[in-house]
C-alpha positions as CSV (number, residue, x, y, z in Angstrom):
1,M,4.7,16.0,-10.3
2,T,7.6,13.9,-11.5
3,S,9.3,15.5,-14.5
4,V,9.7,13.4,-17.7
5,V,12.8,13.9,-19.8
6,M,12.0,13.1,-23.4
7,R,14.7,11.6,-25.6
8,H,14.8,10.8,-29.3
9,P,16.0,7.2,-29.8
10,R,15.8,5.4,-33.1
11,I,12.4,3.6,-33.2
12,H,11.6,0.5,-35.1
13,R,8.4,0.5,-37.2
14,R,6.6,-1.9,-35.0
15,S,7.4,0.1,-31.9
16,A,6.0,3.2,-33.7
17,I,2.8,1.3,-34.4
18,Q,2.5,0.2,-30.8
19,A,3.3,3.7,-29.5
20,G,0.8,5.2,-32.0
21,A,-1.9,2.8,-30.8
22,I,-1.4,4.1,-27.2
23,G,-1.4,7.7,-28.4
24,L,-4.8,7.2,-30.0
25,L,-6.2,6.7,-26.6
26,G,-5.0,10.2,-25.5
27,L,-3.2,8.9,-22.4
28,G,-1.0,11.2,-20.3
29,L,2.7,10.7,-19.8
30,G,2.3,8.9,-16.5
31,E,0.1,6.2,-18.0
32,L,2.3,6.1,-21.1
33,A,5.4,5.4,-19.0
34,W,3.6,2.5,-17.3
35,L,2.3,1.1,-20.6
36,R,5.8,1.3,-22.1
37,T,7.2,-0.7,-19.1
38,K,4.5,-3.3,-19.7
39,A,5.2,-3.4,-23.5
40,T,9.0,-3.7,-23.3
41,A,9.2,-6.3,-20.6
42,S,8.7,-9.9,-21.3
43,D,8.4,-12.7,-18.7
44,G,9.0,-15.4,-21.2
45,F,6.4,-17.8,-19.9
46,H,2.7,-18.5,-19.5
47,R,1.2,-19.4,-16.2
48,E,-2.3,-20.0,-15.0
49,K,-3.5,-17.2,-12.7
50,T,-5.7,-17.4,-9.6
51,R,-9.2,-15.9,-9.8
52,P,-9.4,-13.9,-6.6
53,R,-12.2,-14.7,-4.1
54,K,-11.8,-11.5,-2.1
55,S,-9.9,-8.2,-2.2
56,V,-7.2,-6.7,0.1
57,I,-6.4,-3.2,1.4
58,F,-2.9,-3.2,2.8
59,I,-2.4,0.0,4.9
60,F,1.3,0.6,5.3
61,L,2.6,3.0,8.0
62,S,6.1,3.9,6.8
63,G,8.4,4.8,9.7
64,G,7.0,2.4,12.2
65,L,3.9,2.8,14.5
66,A,4.7,2.6,18.2
67,Q,2.8,-0.4,19.7
68,H,2.5,1.3,23.1
69,E,0.9,4.4,21.6
70,S,-1.6,2.4,19.5
71,F,-2.8,-1.2,20.0
72,D,-0.7,-2.6,22.8
73,P,-0.5,0.0,25.6
74,K,1.1,-1.0,28.9
75,P,-0.9,1.0,31.5
76,D,0.8,-0.8,34.5
77,A,4.4,-0.3,33.3
78,P,6.8,2.3,34.7
79,D,6.6,5.8,33.1
80,E,9.6,5.4,30.9
81,I,7.9,2.3,29.4
82,R,4.2,3.4,29.5
83,G,4.7,6.8,27.9
84,E,2.4,9.8,28.2
85,F,-0.9,8.4,26.9
86,A,-3.7,6.7,28.7
87,S,-5.6,3.7,27.4
88,I,-9.3,3.3,26.8
89,P,-11.5,0.1,26.8
90,T,-12.8,-1.5,23.6
91,R,-15.7,-3.8,23.1
92,I,-13.3,-6.7,23.5
93,P,-13.4,-7.7,27.2
94,G,-10.1,-6.8,28.8
95,V,-8.6,-5.3,25.7
96,R,-7.5,-1.6,25.8
97,I,-6.0,0.6,23.1
98,C,-4.6,4.1,23.0
99,E,-6.9,6.9,24.1
100,H,-6.3,8.7,20.8
101,L,-8.0,5.9,18.9
102,P,-11.6,6.3,20.1
103,G,-13.2,5.6,16.7
104,L,-11.5,2.3,16.4
105,A,-12.3,1.4,20.0
106,A,-16.0,2.0,19.3
107,C,-16.0,-0.5,16.4
108,S,-13.6,-3.1,17.9
109,D,-16.2,-5.8,17.2
110,R,-15.2,-5.5,13.5
111,W,-11.4,-5.9,13.9
112,S,-8.8,-8.1,15.5
113,L,-5.2,-7.7,16.6
114,V,-1.9,-9.5,16.4
115,R,0.3,-8.2,19.1
116,S,3.3,-10.4,18.4
117,L,4.5,-9.7,14.8
118,T,8.3,-9.9,14.9
119,H,11.4,-9.9,12.7
120,K,15.1,-9.3,13.3
121,S,15.8,-5.9,11.6
122,N,15.9,-2.4,13.1
123,D,16.9,-0.8,9.8
124,H,14.3,1.2,7.9
125,S,15.2,-0.1,4.4
126,A,15.7,-3.7,5.4
127,S,12.5,-3.7,7.5
128,H,10.5,-2.1,4.6
129,L,11.6,-5.0,2.4
130,L,10.8,-7.6,5.0
131,M,7.2,-6.3,5.6
132,L,6.4,-5.3,2.0
133,T,7.6,-8.6,0.6
134,G,6.4,-10.8,3.5
135,R,9.8,-12.4,4.0
136,S,11.8,-12.9,7.2
137,Q,15.2,-13.1,5.4
138,L,16.8,-10.5,3.2
139,P,17.5,-11.4,-0.4
140,P,21.1,-12.2,-1.5
141,G,23.0,-9.0,-2.2
142,F,20.5,-6.7,-0.6
143,N,21.4,-3.0,-0.8
144,P,19.6,-0.7,1.7
145,A,20.5,2.3,-0.5
146,A,18.4,1.3,-3.5
147,P,16.0,-1.4,-5.0
148,K,17.7,-4.2,-6.9
149,P,16.4,-6.7,-9.5
150,S,17.6,-9.4,-7.1
151,D,15.2,-8.2,-4.3
152,W,12.2,-10.4,-3.4
153,P,9.0,-9.2,-5.1
154,S,6.6,-7.2,-3.1
155,I,3.2,-8.6,-2.0
156,A,1.6,-6.2,-4.5
157,A,3.9,-7.5,-7.3
158,V,3.1,-11.1,-6.5
159,T,-0.6,-10.3,-6.5
160,T,0.0,-8.7,-10.0
161,A,1.7,-11.8,-11.3
162,I,-0.4,-14.5,-9.7
163,T,-4.0,-13.2,-9.7
164,E,-6.4,-12.6,-12.6
165,P,-7.3,-9.0,-13.3
166,R,-11.0,-8.1,-12.9
167,N,-12.9,-5.7,-15.1
168,N,-9.8,-5.1,-17.1
169,L,-8.2,-3.4,-14.1
170,P,-4.6,-3.8,-12.7
171,P,-4.6,-6.6,-10.1
172,A,-2.7,-4.4,-7.7
173,I,-2.4,-0.6,-7.2
174,V,-0.2,1.3,-4.8
175,L,-1.2,4.8,-3.8
176,P,-0.8,7.7,-3.2
177,E,2.9,7.6,-3.7
178,K,6.1,5.5,-3.9
179,L,8.0,5.4,-0.6
180,V,10.9,7.7,-1.0
181,H,13.4,8.9,1.7
182,R,13.6,12.6,2.3
183,T,16.9,12.6,0.5
184,G,15.3,11.3,-2.7
185,R,16.5,7.7,-2.1
186,V,13.8,5.2,-3.2
187,I,13.1,2.6,-0.6
188,P,13.6,-1.1,-1.6
189,G,10.9,-3.7,-1.1
190,Q,8.1,-2.0,-3.1
191,F,8.8,-3.4,-6.5
192,A,8.7,-6.7,-8.5
193,G,12.4,-7.5,-8.0
194,Q,13.1,-11.0,-9.2
195,L,9.7,-11.2,-10.9
196,G,10.8,-8.7,-13.5
197,R,9.6,-5.2,-14.3
198,N,6.6,-6.4,-16.2
199,Q,5.0,-7.5,-13.0
200,E,5.3,-4.2,-11.2
201,P,2.1,-3.1,-9.5
202,W,0.5,0.1,-10.8
203,F,1.8,3.0,-8.7
204,L,-0.9,5.7,-8.7
205,E,1.3,8.6,-7.8
206,A,-1.1,11.3,-6.7
207,S,0.9,12.8,-3.8
208,P,3.6,15.4,-4.5
209,F,6.9,14.6,-2.9
210,E,8.1,17.0,-0.2
211,A,11.4,16.2,1.5
212,N,10.5,17.3,5.0
213,A,6.8,17.3,5.0
214,Y,5.0,14.5,6.8
215,G,1.5,13.4,7.7
216,A,-2.0,13.9,6.5
217,Y,-1.8,17.1,4.6
218,P,-3.0,19.8,4.4
219,D,-4.4,20.1,8.0
220,Y,-2.2,17.5,9.7
221,E,1.1,18.1,7.8
222,F,4.1,18.6,10.2
223,D,7.9,18.5,10.5
224,H,9.4,15.9,12.9
225,Q,11.7,18.5,14.4
226,Q,8.9,21.0,15.0
227,K,10.6,23.7,13.0
228,A,8.6,26.8,11.9
229,Y,6.2,25.2,9.5
230,S,3.4,25.8,7.1
231,A,1.8,23.1,4.9
232,K,3.4,22.6,1.6
233,R,0.8,20.4,-0.1
234,S,-2.9,20.9,-0.4
235,Q,-4.4,18.3,-2.7
236,F,-3.9,15.1,-4.6
237,V,-2.8,15.3,-8.2
238,L,-4.8,12.4,-9.7
239,P,-4.3,11.1,-13.2
240,D,-6.6,12.6,-15.8
241,L,-8.6,9.6,-17.0
242,S,-11.1,11.6,-19.0
243,L,-11.0,11.6,-22.8
244,P,-9.4,14.6,-24.5
245,E,-12.0,17.3,-25.1
246,A,-11.9,16.9,-28.9
247,V,-12.5,13.2,-28.7
248,D,-16.3,12.4,-28.7
249,S,-17.7,8.9,-28.4
250,F,-17.9,8.5,-32.2
251,R,-14.3,9.4,-32.7
252,F,-13.3,7.2,-29.7
253,D,-15.1,4.2,-31.4
254,Q,-13.2,5.0,-34.6
255,R,-9.9,4.9,-32.7
256,L,-10.8,1.6,-31.2
257,Q,-11.5,0.3,-34.7
258,L,-8.1,1.5,-35.7
259,L,-6.6,-0.4,-32.8
260,Q,-8.3,-3.5,-34.0
261,I,-6.5,-3.0,-37.3
262,V,-3.2,-2.5,-35.4
263,D,-4.0,-5.7,-33.5
264,S,-4.2,-7.7,-36.7
265,Q,-0.7,-6.5,-37.5
266,R,0.6,-7.1,-34.1
267,R,-0.5,-10.8,-34.1
268,Q,2.5,-11.4,-36.2
269,L,4.8,-9.9,-33.5
270,E,6.6,-11.7,-30.7
271,Y,5.0,-12.6,-27.4
272,A,6.2,-9.4,-25.7
273,A,3.2,-7.5,-27.3
274,H,0.8,-9.5,-25.1
275,S,1.7,-7.4,-22.1
276,L,0.9,-4.2,-24.1
277,D,-2.5,-5.7,-25.0
278,H,-3.4,-6.3,-21.4
279,A,-2.2,-2.9,-20.4
280,R,-4.1,-1.2,-23.2
281,Q,-7.3,-3.0,-22.1
282,N,-6.7,-1.6,-18.6
283,A,-6.4,1.9,-20.0
284,I,-9.6,1.5,-22.1
285,S,-11.5,0.4,-19.0
286,L,-10.2,3.4,-17.1
287,L,-11.2,5.7,-19.9
288,T,-14.6,4.3,-20.8
289,D,-16.1,2.9,-17.5
290,A,-17.7,5.7,-15.6
291,K,-17.8,3.7,-12.4
292,V,-14.0,3.0,-12.6
293,R,-13.2,6.6,-13.5
294,S,-15.3,7.9,-10.5
295,A,-13.2,5.8,-8.2
296,F,-10.3,8.1,-8.9
297,D,-12.3,11.3,-8.9
298,L,-12.5,12.8,-5.4
299,Q,-14.5,15.8,-6.8
300,K,-17.4,13.4,-7.6
301,T,-17.7,12.3,-4.0
302,S,-19.9,14.2,-1.7
303,E,-18.6,16.7,0.8
304,K,-20.2,14.5,3.5
305,E,-18.3,11.4,2.3
306,R,-15.0,13.3,2.2
307,E,-15.6,14.6,5.7
308,R,-16.5,11.1,6.9
309,Y,-13.1,9.8,5.9
310,G,-11.3,13.1,6.8
311,N,-10.7,15.8,4.2
312,N,-6.9,15.1,4.1
313,S,-4.5,12.9,2.4
314,F,-5.1,9.9,4.7
315,G,-8.8,10.1,4.3
316,W,-8.5,10.6,0.5
317,S,-6.2,7.6,0.2
318,L,-8.6,5.2,2.0
319,L,-11.7,6.6,0.3
320,I,-10.0,5.9,-3.1
321,A,-8.9,2.5,-1.9
322,A,-12.5,1.6,-1.0
323,R,-13.8,2.6,-4.4
324,L,-11.0,0.7,-6.2
325,V,-11.8,-2.6,-4.5
326,E,-15.5,-2.0,-5.2
327,V,-14.8,-1.8,-8.9
328,G,-12.5,-4.8,-8.9
329,V,-8.9,-4.2,-8.0
330,N,-7.6,-7.3,-6.2
331,L,-5.1,-5.5,-3.8
332,V,-4.7,-1.9,-3.0
333,Q,-1.6,-0.9,-0.9
334,V,-2.1,2.5,0.8
335,N,1.0,4.2,2.1
336,L,-0.4,6.4,4.9
337,G,2.2,9.1,5.0
338,N,5.4,9.4,3.0
339,N,8.6,7.9,4.1
340,E,9.3,8.2,7.8
341,T,6.0,9.9,8.7
342,W,5.7,7.4,11.6
343,D,9.4,7.6,12.6
344,T,8.8,9.2,15.9
345,H,12.2,9.3,17.5
346,G,11.4,12.6,19.1
347,N,8.5,14.9,19.8
348,A,6.5,11.7,19.5
349,F,3.7,12.4,21.9
350,P,2.5,15.8,20.5
351,H,2.8,14.6,17.0
352,L,1.0,11.3,17.6
353,K,-1.7,13.1,19.6
354,N,-2.3,16.0,17.3
355,K,-1.1,15.0,13.8
356,L,-1.0,11.2,13.3
357,L,-3.5,9.3,15.3
358,P,-6.6,11.5,14.8
359,P,-6.7,11.3,11.0
360,T,-5.7,7.6,11.0
361,D,-8.4,6.8,13.6
362,K,-11.1,8.7,11.6
363,A,-10.1,7.3,8.2
364,V,-9.7,3.7,9.1
365,S,-13.0,3.7,11.2
366,A,-14.7,5.3,8.2
367,L,-13.3,2.6,5.9
368,L,-14.7,-0.2,8.1
369,E,-18.1,1.5,8.3
370,D,-18.3,2.4,4.6
371,L,-17.3,-1.1,3.4
372,S,-19.8,-2.7,5.9
373,E,-22.6,-0.5,4.6
374,R,-21.8,-1.4,1.0
375,G,-21.8,-5.1,1.8
376,L,-18.1,-5.3,0.9
377,L,-16.4,-5.8,4.3
378,D,-16.7,-9.6,4.3
379,D,-15.1,-9.7,0.9
380,T,-12.3,-7.2,1.7
381,L,-9.4,-7.9,4.0
382,I,-7.9,-4.8,5.7
383,V,-4.4,-5.1,7.2
384,M,-2.4,-2.3,8.8
385,A,1.2,-2.4,9.9
386,G,4.5,-0.6,9.6
387,E,8.0,-1.9,8.9
388,F,8.6,-2.4,12.6
389,G,7.5,-1.2,16.1
390,R,9.2,1.2,18.5
391,T,11.5,0.6,21.5
392,P,9.8,-0.3,24.7
393,R,11.8,2.4,26.6
394,I,11.3,6.1,25.8
395,S,14.4,7.8,24.4
396,T,15.5,11.4,24.4
397,L,17.7,12.6,21.5
398,T,18.1,16.2,22.6
399,Q,20.5,17.1,19.9
400,F,17.7,16.6,17.4
401,Y,14.3,16.9,19.2
402,K,12.8,19.0,21.9
403,G,10.7,16.1,23.2
404,P,11.1,12.4,23.8
405,G,10.1,9.5,21.5
406,R,10.9,5.9,20.7
407,D,13.5,4.3,18.4
408,H,13.4,1.5,15.8
409,W,12.3,-1.9,17.1
410,G,11.8,-5.0,14.8
411,A,11.3,-7.4,17.7
412,V,7.6,-6.7,18.1
413,Q,4.8,-4.7,16.6
414,S,1.0,-4.8,16.5
415,L,-0.9,-5.8,13.3
416,F,-4.4,-4.5,12.8
417,I,-6.6,-6.8,10.8
418,A,-10.3,-6.7,9.8
419,G,-12.8,-7.8,7.1
420,G,-12.3,-10.6,4.6
421,G,-13.8,-13.2,6.9
422,V,-11.8,-12.1,10.0
423,V,-13.7,-12.7,13.2
424,G,-13.8,-9.4,15.1
425,G,-12.8,-9.0,18.7
426,R,-9.8,-11.4,18.8
427,V,-6.3,-10.9,19.9
428,I,-3.6,-13.2,18.6
429,G,-0.3,-13.4,20.5
430,S,1.0,-11.1,23.1
431,S,4.0,-9.0,24.0
432,D,5.9,-9.1,27.3
433,K,5.1,-6.8,30.2
434,N,7.2,-4.0,28.7
435,G,6.0,-4.4,25.1
436,G,9.5,-5.3,23.9
437,Y,9.3,-9.0,22.7
438,P,6.6,-11.6,21.9
439,A,5.5,-13.4,25.0
440,S,3.3,-15.8,23.1
441,E,2.6,-16.9,19.5
442,P,5.3,-15.0,17.6
443,I,4.1,-14.2,14.1
444,T,6.5,-13.6,11.2
445,P,6.3,-11.5,8.0
446,D,6.0,-14.8,6.1
447,Q,2.8,-15.6,8.0
448,F,1.5,-12.1,7.4
449,A,2.0,-12.4,3.6
450,A,0.5,-15.9,3.6
451,T,-2.7,-14.6,5.3
452,I,-3.1,-12.0,2.5
453,Y,-2.4,-14.6,-0.2
454,S,-4.9,-17.1,1.3
455,V,-7.7,-14.4,1.4
456,L,-6.9,-13.7,-2.3
457,G,-7.6,-17.4,-3.0
458,I,-4.0,-18.1,-4.0
459,P,-3.4,-21.9,-3.5
460,P,-0.6,-23.1,-1.2
461,T,1.1,-24.8,-4.1
462,A,1.3,-21.6,-6.2
463,A,4.7,-20.3,-7.4
464,W,6.0,-17.2,-9.1
465,Y,8.8,-17.4,-11.7
466,D,11.9,-15.2,-11.9
467,A,13.5,-13.9,-15.1
468,E,15.3,-17.3,-15.5
469,N,12.0,-19.1,-15.4
470,R,12.8,-20.7,-12.0
471,P,9.9,-21.3,-9.7
472,H,9.6,-19.8,-6.2
473,H,7.0,-20.7,-3.7
474,V,4.5,-17.9,-3.1
475,Y,4.0,-19.1,0.5
476,T,7.0,-19.0,2.7
477,G,4.9,-19.5,5.9
478,E,1.4,-20.5,6.9
479,P,-1.5,-18.1,7.4
480,I,-2.0,-16.7,10.8
481,R,-4.3,-19.1,12.8
482,G,-7.2,-18.1,14.8
483,L,-8.3,-15.1,12.8
484,F,-11.0,-16.6,10.6
């Protein structure tokens, strides 16, 4: 868990009243930090928000999934291009995918592919920003070493700023962790950037950070260099959304009445207090709505349900994401694996075969099936991508790895897309014979983001506003054609 250093600043009376109001709810330090951010930030303007038509689950594979070892195998290419894996047929005539994705092959009538997503960066940090913000160009003054206020806002942050919350919930939640390099460096592209800190998505940090521990812990945790290894993590550390033991329903009602009194005082304060009010309503919903609370509580799900998704961090993450869209969160970004989990420069084939593809195949297949059974798949878009693909030619970095792998490659990657009105069984675009460049219908990160925004019901004329109150178009490209 992240440690919190408490300081003792001088506090104005109105700040004390606001902090006291939060304290009355018995929130933990993690929630308090988020509320404080909302309370102290002010965007300085009012804008009409979009009422979402559908929800989105954005599965992000940090490190970069190899297109050859997933959704764009090249079975007829030479060995140094094809790699070690065979391909298997899907229900889509003529379309084959990696042999280690049998669950997804069996339900291919529910999903489609884009095999020609492309951008110009081979750098981790820059490519994270391009894909997480849905922009093909880096912002002015971009710094790969750290996020900056001048960065483009992430897709999750734009969703926070532009869409109306439902059921008093945050419009966008990112889980189970922020993306952090093994050195502790925070990866840019995840945050609100030019939108301002008050539009940050809610980061549900449930996964303990371990510098050299990757994959779907506990059973699939691994080290990229195949050193002697034992799993370092065993479970999620989810926020405690229950009421304190001493607070019964009567006392909680009393506290809400006190908050109403505080509200009457705060009406005389400046506009900045409004963000606190919205955040507090979110907190009240999380505390009082049993259905909302249960979305976070894996212990309340049946063993059968956990096994269906996979009793590991990948399965837990997607199970929680499914429950969050069910209770009304507009967009859930799920980081499947901490930073560089999918960065398979070496030892790629045993790690993909044994550690990465099996839990991903199981969890994503379960997500599609679960949402379909609950009648939610048509109203939930699922997209899965990394920051880039991998080189068409296998590489060997013997100074670091025993086995071969593939390096960074922004020129082409495969995008998995399902639900939300997507017609299953389609393939948009293609890569060349070696899987190195788009051969037809190149698709940009801007089009990727526009597809998400269109499913959320954000109109093409929508804009977000920076700290200087300057408008910026939400759409910097057109939605991907042929999917819906």
